[in-house]
C-alpha positions in Angstrom: 116.8 81.0 51.6 115.8 80.8 55.2 117.8 80.6 58.3 116.9 79.2 61.7 118.2 80.1 65.3 120.4 77.5 66.9 118.6 75.3 69.5 120.7 76.8 72.3 119.5 80.4 71.6 115.9 79.2 71.1 115.9 77.5 74.6 117.5 80.6 76.2 114.7 82.8 74.7 112.1 80.3 75.9 113.6 80.3 79.5 113.8 84.1 79.5 110.2 84.5 78.3 108.9 81.9 80.8 110.7 83.8 83.6 109.2 87.1 82.4 105.7 85.7 82.2 105.9 84.0 85.6 107.1 87.3 87.3 104.4 89.4 85.5 101.8 86.8 86.4 102.7 86.9 90.1 102.6 90.7 90.0 99.3 90.8 88.2 97.8 88.2 90.6 98.8 90.3 93.7 97.4 93.5 92.0 94.2 92.0 90.8 93.4 90.3 94.1 92.1 93.6 95.4 90.9 94.4 98.9 90.7 91.8 101.6 87.1 90.6 102.2 87.5 90.5 106.0 90.1 90.4 108.8 90.1 89.8 112.5 92.8 90.7 115.0 92.3 88.5 118.1 93.4 90.4 121.1 92.4 87.5 123.4 95.7 85.8 122.7 97.7 88.9 123.8 100.0 91.2 122.0 103.7 91.0 121.2 106.2 93.8 121.5 108.6 95.3 119.0 111.7 93.1 118.3 110.4 90.3 120.5 111.1 86.7 119.7 107.5 86.3 118.5 107.8 89.3 116.1 111.1 87.9 114.7 109.4 84.5 114.1 106.4 86.2 112.6 108.6 88.1 110.1 110.4 85.1 109.2 107.2 83.2 108.5 105.8 85.9 106.3 109.1 86.2 104.5 109.0 82.5 103.7 105.5 82.7 102.0 107.1 83.7 98.7 109.2 80.5 98.7 106.2 78.1 99.1 106.1 75.6 96.3 103.0 75.8 94.1 100.6 72.8 94.7 97.3 71.9 93.3 95.6 71.5 96.7 96.6 75.0 97.9 97.0 74.1 101.5 100.0 75.0 103.7 101.0 74.7 107.3 104.1 76.6 108.3 105.6 77.2 111.8 108.5 79.2 113.1 110.0 79.1 116.6 110.5 76.6 119.4 109.1 77.9 122.6 105.4 77.4 122.9 104.3 81.0 123.6 106.7 82.5 121.1 106.1 79.9 118.3 104.1 81.2 115.3 101.9 78.6 113.7 100.2 79.3 110.5 97.5 77.9 108.2 97.0 78.9 104.7 94.1 77.7 102.4 93.5 78.8 98.8 90.1 78.4 97.2 90.0 75.0 95.5 89.6 76.1 92.0 92.4 78.7 92.1 95.5 78.1 90.0 98.7 77.5 91.9 100.4 80.7 90.8 97.4 82.8 91.7 97.3 81.0 95.1 100.9 82.0 95.9 100.2 85.5 94.8 97.3 85.9 97.1 99.2 84.3 100.0 102.1 86.8 99.6 99.6 89.7 99.7 97.8 88.3 102.7 101.0 88.1 104.7 101.8 91.6 103.9 98.5 93.1 104.6 97.8 91.2 107.9 100.9 92.9 109.4 99.5 96.3 108.5 96.0 95.5 109.9 97.1 93.6 113.0 100.6 95.1 113.9 101.1 93.5 117.3 98.5 90.8 117.9 99.6 87.3 118.5 96.6 85.8 116.5 95.0 87.1 113.4 93.3 86.0 110.3 92.5 87.6 106.9 90.3 86.5 104.0 90.5 87.2 100.3 88.4 86.0 97.4 91.3 83.6 96.5 92.8 82.6 99.9 92.7 82.7 103.6 95.7 83.2 105.9 95.9 82.9 109.7 98.5 82.7 112.4 98.6 82.1 116.1 100.8 81.4 119.1 98.7 78.3 119.9 98.1 75.0 117.9 95.5 75.6 115.2 96.1 72.6 113.0 93.5 69.6 113.2 91.1 71.8 115.1 87.6 72.7 113.8 86.5 76.3 114.8 83.6 78.5 113.8 84.8 81.8 115.1 85.8 84.3 113.8 84.1 84.6 110.5 82.1 86.8 108.1 78.9 86.8 106.0 77.9 88.8 102.9 74.6 88.7 101.1 73.4 90.3 97.8 70.7 93.0 97.8 68.4 91.0 95.6 65.7 88.6 96.9 64.4 85.5 95.0 61.4 86.8 93.0 59.5 83.6 93.0 57.9 81.3 95.7 59.9 81.0 98.8 59.3 77.3 99.2 60.6 76.6 95.7 63.7 78.6 96.4 64.4 76.7 99.7 64.0 73.4 98.0 66.4 74.2 95.3 68.9 75.7 97.7 68.7 72.8 100.1 69.3 70.2 97.4 72.4 72.2 96.1 73.9 72.6 99.6 73.3 69.0 100.8 75.0 67.7 97.6 78.0 70.0 98.0 78.4 69.3 101.8 78.7 65.5 101.3 81.2 65.9 98.4 83.4 68.5 100.1 83.5 66.6 103.3 84.6 63.4 101.6 87.3 65.1 99.6 90.3 63.6 101.5 93.2 64.8 103.6 94.7 67.2 101.0 91.5 68.9 99.6 88.0 69.1 100.8 86.4 71.2 98.1 83.3 70.9 95.9 81.4 73.1 93.4 78.1 72.4 91.7 75.1 74.1 90.0 71.3 73.6 90.3 68.5 74.7 88.1 65.2 75.8 89.5 61.9 77.7 88.9 62.2 81.4 87.9 65.9 81.0 87.9 68.2 79.5 85.3 70.9 78.3 87.4 72.2 78.6 91.0 76.0 78.0 91.4 77.5 76.8 94.7 80.8 76.2 96.4 81.9 74.6 99.7 85.4 74.1 101.2 86.9 73.0 104.5 90.5 73.1 105.6 91.6 69.6 104.6 93.3 68.6 107.8 90.1 68.4 109.8 88.1 65.2 109.8 85.1 64.5 107.6 82.9 64.7 110.6 84.3 68.1 111.6 83.9 69.4 108.1 80.2 68.4 108.0 79.7 70.0 111.4 81.3 73.2 110.3 79.4 73.4 107.1 76.1 72.6 108.9 76.8 75.4 111.3 77.1 77.9 108.4 74.1 76.6 106.6 72.1 77.1 109.8 72.9 80.8 109.7 71.6 81.2 106.1 68.0 81.9 107.2 69.2 84.6 109.7 71.9 86.3 107.5 70.9 85.7 103.9 67.3 84.4 104.0 66.0 84.5 100.4 68.9 86.6 99.0 70.0 85.2 95.6 73.6 85.3 96.6 75.4 84.6 99.9 78.9 84.1 101.2 79.7 82.7 104.7 83.1 81.8 106.0 84.6 80.7 109.2 88.0 79.7 110.2 87.6 76.0 109.3 85.1 76.2 106.3 83.3 78.5 103.9 80.3 78.3 101.5 79.0 80.5 98.7 76.2 80.6 96.2 75.1 82.9 93.5 73.1 83.2 90.3 76.2 83.6 88.2 79.2 81.4 88.1 82.0 82.7 90.2 84.4 79.7 90.1 86.6 78.1 87.4 84.5 76.1 85.1 87.0 73.3 85.1 86.4 72.8 88.8 83.1 71.1 87.9 85.0 68.3 86.1 86.6 65.4 87.9 90.3 66.1 88.3 92.6 63.7 86.4 96.4 63.6 86.3 97.9 64.6 82.9 101.5 64.0 81.9 103.4 67.2 81.2 103.5 68.0 77.5 107.0 67.9 76.1 108.4 71.1 74.6 108.3 71.1 70.8 111.6 70.4 69.2 112.9 73.1 66.8 113.5 72.2 63.2 116.9 71.0 62.2 119.2 73.9 61.4 120.0 74.9 57.9 123.4 74.1 56.5 123.8 77.5 55.2 124.6 80.3 57.7 125.9 83.8 57.3 128.2 84.8 60.1 129.4 88.3 61.2 132.8 86.9 61.9 132.4 86.9 65.7 130.8 83.5 66.2 127.2 84.9 66.1 125.0 84.3 63.1 123.2 87.4 61.7 120.0 85.4 61.5 120.2 84.8 65.3 119.9 88.5 65.9 117.0 88.7 63.5 115.2 85.7 65.2 115.6 87.3 68.7 114.3 90.6 67.5 111.3 89.0 65.9 110.6 86.8 68.9 110.9 89.7 71.4 108.9 92.0 69.2 106.2 89.4 68.8 106.0 88.7 72.6 105.8 92.5 73.3 103.1 92.9 70.7 101.2 90.0 72.1 101.4 91.2 75.7 100.3 94.7 74.7 97.4 93.4 72.8 96.3 91.2 75.6 96.5 94.1 78.1 94.4 96.3 75.8 91.8 93.5 75.3 91.6 92.7 79.1 91.3 96.4 80.1 88.6 96.9 77.4 86.6 93.9 78.6 87.0 94.9 82.3 85.8 98.5 81.4 82.8 97.0 79.6 82.1 94.6 82.5 82.3 97.4 85.0 79.9 99.6 83.0 77.4 96.7 82.7 77.6 96.1 86.4 77.1 99.8 87.2 74.1 99.9 84.9 72.6 96.8 86.6 73.4 98.3 90.0 71.7 101.7 89.0 68.6 99.8 87.7 68.2 97.9 90.8 68.4 101.1 93.0 66.3 103.4 90.8 62.7 104.3 91.6 60.2 106.4 89.8 59.7 109.7 91.4 56.0 109.2 91.5 56.6 106.2 93.8 58.6 108.4 96.1 55.9 111.1 96.1 53.3 108.5 97.0 55.5 106.9 99.7 55.9 110.2 101.6 52.2 111.2 101.1 53.3 113.9 98.7 56.1 115.0 100.9 53.6 115.8 103.7 55.0 118.2 106.5 53.7 115.5 108.9 56.2 113.1 107.6 59.1 115.5 107.8 62.1 114.1 109.8 64.5 116.9 109.5 66.2 119.5 107.3 69.7 119.8 106.0 71.8 122.1 103.7 70.6 120.4 100.6 67.1 119.5 101.3 64.5 117.9 103.6 64.2 114.3 105.0 60.8 112.6 105.1 59.5 109.4 106.5 57.8 107.1 103.9 56.5 103.6 103.2 58.1 102.0 100.1 57.2 98.4 99.0 55.8 97.9 102.5 59.0 99.0 104.4 59.6 102.2 106.3 62.3 104.3 104.6 63.8 107.8 105.0 63.6 109.9 101.8 66.0 112.9 101.4 64.5 115.2 98.8 67.2 117.5 97.4 66.6 121.2 96.8 65.6 122.0 93.2 68.1 123.7 90.8 70.9 123.5 93.3 74.3 122.7 91.8 75.7 121.6 95.1 72.7 119.3 95.5 73.5 117.6 92.2 77.1 117.0 93.3 76.0 115.6 96.6 73.5 113.4 94.9 76.1 111.8 92.6 78.6 111.4 95.4 76.0 109.7 97.7 74.7 107.4 95.0 78.1 106.2 93.9 79.7 105.8 97.3 76.8 104.6 99.5 75.5 102.0 97.0 78.7 99.9 97.4 79.3 100.5 101.1 78.3 97.8 103.6 79.0 98.3 107.4 76.8 98.0 110.5 77.8 101.5 111.5 76.8 103.2 108.2 73.3 104.1 107.0 72.3 101.8 104.2 71.3 103.3 100.9 68.0 101.7 99.6 67.6 103.5 96.3 67.4 106.9 94.6 65.2 108.7 92.1 66.3 111.3 89.4 63.7 112.8 87.1 64.0 116.2 85.5 65.0 118.6 88.4 63.7 116.2 91.1 66.3 114.2 93.0 65.9 112.0 96.0 67.9 109.5 98.0 66.2 106.7 99.9 67.7 105.3 103.0 66.8 102.8 105.7 64.6 104.2 108.3 66.1 104.6 111.8 63.4 105.1 114.6 65.6 107.0 117.0 66.6 109.7 114.5 69.9 111.5 115.1 72.4 111.5 118.1 71.8 115.3 118.8 68.3 114.4 119.9 69.8 112.5 122.9 73.2 113.6 124.0 72.3 117.2 124.8 68.8 116.9 126.3 68.7 113.4 127.7 71.1 111.6 130.0 72.1 108.3 128.4 73.6 105.4 130.3 77.3 105.2 130.1 77.2 101.8 128.3 75.1 103.3 125.6 77.4 106.3 125.2 80.4 104.1 125.1 78.8 101.9 122.5 78.0 105.0 120.4 81.6 106.2 120.6 83.0 102.8 119.6 80.4 102.4 116.8 81.2 105.7 115.2 84.9 105.0 115.4 84.5 101.7 113.6 82.3 103.3 111.0 84.9 106.1 110.2 87.7 103.5 110.2 85.8 101.5 107.6 85.4 104.6 105.4 89.1 105.6 105.8 90.7 102.2 105.4 88.4 99.3 104.4 85.9 100.7 101.9 86.4 100.1 98.2 87.1 103.8 97.8 88.8 105.4 100.8 86.5 108.2 101.9 86.8 111.3 103.9 83.5 112.3 105.4 84.1 116.0 106.0 81.0 116.7 108.1 81.0 114.3 111.0 78.6 115.7 113.7 75.8 114.5 116.0 73.2 115.3 113.3 74.9 113.0 110.9 75.0 110.0 113.4 71.7 108.2 113.3 70.5 105.6 115.8 68.6 102.4 115.2 66.1 100.8 117.7 69.0 99.3 119.6 70.8 102.6 119.8 73.5 101.4 117.4 75.1 104.4 115.7 75.0 104.7 111.9 76.9 107.4 110.1 74.9 109.3 107.5 75.2 112.0 104.9 78.1 111.4 102.4 77.2 114.4 100.3 80.4 116.1 101.5 82.5 112.9 101.0 85.5 113.1 98.6 86.8 110.0 97.0 90.6 109.8 96.4 92.9 107.5 94.6 95.4 105.5 96.7 98.1 108.0 95.6 96.2 111.0 96.5 94.7 110.3 99.9 97.4 111.6 102.1 96.5 115.3 101.7 94.6 117.7 99.4 93.6 121.3 99.1 90.2 122.5 98.2 88.6 125.9 97.6 85.2 124.5 98.6 85.2 124.6 102.4 82.1 122.6 103.5 81.1 121.3 106.8 79.7 122.5 110.1 81.4 125.2 112.3 82.9 123.8 115.5 83.5 120.4 113.9 85.8 121.6 111.1 89.5 121.0 111.6 91.6 124.1 111.8 93.8 123.4 108.8 90.6 122.7 106.7 88.9 125.9 107.8 91.9 128.1 107.6 93.8 126.7 104.5 91.5 124.3 102.8 93.8 121.5 103.6 92.0 118.1 103.9 93.2 114.6 105.0 91.9 111.7 107.0 93.0 113.7 110.0 90.1 116.1 109.2 87.6 113.5 110.3 89.7 112.5 113.3 89.4 116.1 114.6 85.5 116.0 114.1 85.4 112.7 115.9 87.3 114.1 118.8 84.8 116.9 119.1 81.9 114.4 118.9 83.6 112.3 121.7 83.8 115.3 124.0 80.2 116.2 123.3 79.0 112.7 124.2 81.1 112.7 127.4 79.9 116.0 128.6 76.4 116.2 127.2 77.2 119.7 125.9 77.4 121.2 122.4 80.6 122.5 120.9 78.9 125.7 119.5 76.6 126.8 122.2 78.3 125.9 125.5 80.5 128.3 127.6 82.4 126.4 130.3 84.1 127.6 133.4 84.5 131.1 134.8 86.0 132.5 131.7 83.2 131.3 129.4 85.6 129.0 127.4 84.4 126.7 124.6 84.2 123.0 125.3 87.7 122.1 123.8 89.6 124.9 125.4 88.1 124.2 128.8 88.6 120.4 128.6 92.3 120.8 127.6 93.0 123.3 130.4 91.3 121.1 133.0 93.0 118.0 131.8 96.4 119.7 132.0 95.5 121.0 135.5 94.5 117.6 136.7 92.9 114.5 135.3 89.1 114.8 134.8 87.3 112.4 137.1 83.8 111.0 136.6 81.9 111.6 139.9 78.8 109.4 139.4 78.6 107.0 142.3 76.7 104.5 140.2 79.7 104.0 138.0 82.0 101.0 138.7 85.7 101.0 138.4 85.7 99.7 134.8 83.3 102.4 133.7 85.5 105.1 135.2 88.6 103.6 133.4 86.7 103.6 130.1 85.6 107.3 130.6 89.1 108.3 131.2 90.3 106.4 128.1 87.7 108.2 126.1 88.6 111.6 127.5 92.3 111.0 126.5 91.2 109.9 123.1 88.9 112.9 122.5 91.6 115.4 123.6 94.2 113.7 121.3 91.9 113.8 118.4 91.4 117.6 118.6 95.0 118.5 118.6 95.7 121.6 116.5 98.4 120.0 114.4 97.1 117.1 112.2 100.3 115.1 112.6 99.7 115.0 116.5 96.3 113.4 116.1 96.0 109.5 116.0 94.8 107.5 113.0 91.3 106.0 113.4 92.9 102.6 113.4 94.8 103.5 116.5 91.7 105.0 118.0 89.7 101.8 117.5 92.5 99.7 119.0 92.6 101.8 122.1 88.9 101.7 122.5 88.8 97.9 122.0 91.6 97.3 124.4 89.3 98.1 127.3 88.1 94.5 126.8 84.7 95.2 128.5 82.6 92.0 128.5 79.3 91.9 126.8 77.7 90.5 129.9 78.9 93.3 132.1 77.9 95.9 129.5 74.3 94.4 129.2 74.0 94.3 132.9 74.9 98.0 133.2 72.5 98.9 130.5 69.7 97.0 132.2 70.2 98.9 135.3 69.7 102.1 133.3 72.5 104.1 134.9 72.8 107.6 133.6 76.1 109.4 133.7 77.9 112.4 132.5 81.5 113.5 132.9 81.9 116.8 134.8 84.1 118.8 132.5 
């Protein structure tokens, strides 16, 4: 004899289950969305103050994002406020193949994170894989713009003939552009795939914000396509995005397969009706059937079991996928040690570039390109740890102010790291012996600050460098600084990054923060201290550990602090214009603030970069000063 739950209880369970699944899906969407791809805080539109009308409107707008109705087109335009300068206009666009629930989850996360990244700017934009969110105090709807934007390319070049690759890519992109632009007023989106020589399939995606015209969409995508030869060339994967449009292609499918099909409207499927209740029911005397309880328990238990099983399966598949990706990544970076030996002419002393705590660095020619090979000392435990850290962290880091890892080799006791070659070597070859122009010095300070900020905040694994010094800042042919040597870097989980203790005090005397040297206490403020020392060295042209300043023979930090308290330090170079002197004084203040004894008194690198960028020096003026070749130092 069987008993069936009444229809009312069945519907209540279905509603409860639906609400549970909807909530969990929103949470999972936000957690799976991961790091933002790129963000830009536009200072040109000015800043707002705390509790201003603009901030109130911005908070109201971001709070309203969770109430947006899910739509298939994934496009929203929300505004708050009445006065033109205090009104906040927003534009939100989800990738065309993203499900509505995933779209809302991405938008909510974007609104939260953009406030953290751009705390007081009146215009900002942030991109994720699934969505883009921007706001401004000006009208941004119905306007095609190509700035700001970003570009990513894979590390792998097309192995076949370049002409065949260009023909296949051109055919794919032209078809996508025409389809995306003709999409209509609510959705300008297209995906497609193309087969070609030496490659099974190339997958592509294009999308424009739907409110711009078809002509503007074509112009925007054409502008991005025109940058492919410069930014991506023959790389087998490329992603480019601007404010009004974006494109992407890769050799593996990255979009929902259903997006390749023509959309069609389907009527909602009716809920299945439960079977008619049985005439025989056993009651507990309180108006609730005993089998009702059994039914609820069975349904809840089944749902819990189903959810747990799904979680286990998903985690297992993600782990296997991650392992496969790591294996493919390792294979693409790994070189035979015999090739490294040949590239450096058997590690000839004539090719030696420098020597560090864990080995020597040599110049080499690998696959026709100049590289820097770091050969680690044999049978060194610390060298093995450094090797693993550098390979794991550097292989996945990409920033213009970080040295790029080209590959590695590990055979028996031999281990080597292969980096891009930078012709100007390290910063300590310039700032102590040669007078650099102020524009160059200022560019180095800003570049190093941006590189450290990327390590601290924007990298996939937030990293503390622990040994920032002039010898670990390399310079390319344009004197762009690139931070090197992550052998001392420590990777932390989100919950563990605020502060740690370590028994292994590593670094270079003079650049080590007091709390790290004395107590083994490490945090992001450890790097801030080292950066402050570096700034004072760049400004003065004097080293922290071999300079005695003033009548009392004080070290650089002590002397600079005493003189700054006595009276502000003044640049005396007559060739410097007023803006140069203002920038120098800003850098002095930043440097002294970064070397404060108490870590809590030091600024975060995010604040340092903001202070440096607020000088708003124009590129034209900077280039003009560089052309004049002015040489300057600050008398400290």
